[in-house]
C-alpha angles and dihedrals in degrees: 000000000000123000114265118258113265108263094228089062095051125107118228090259094051092048095048092049092052091044089055089051092050093049091048092051092049092047091055090056090209096125130089119259094254091051091046090055091049091048091049091051092049090047091053090051091047090050090052090050091051091049091050093049091049091050090051090052092048091051092050092049090049089056091060114092132171123237125217091279093052093253120141114251132179092032122161131206109276094206114128097039 
């Protein structure tokens, strides 16, 4: 099995998918205690990554304003979300 992708390199979508997998594994209670602890720690880190990516998106959306003609002004590049 390959090493998991570093959380800090994950997109929001990647992190949320893996978080769902972690939660599902923990819900099934079919893993050993040590593995459960490791999964819980990874899940907490994934949750933090998702929250950070959402905050970034909210800040970018907040920067967008409309001028008198209804055109977006003050936009920033959305790459990296």
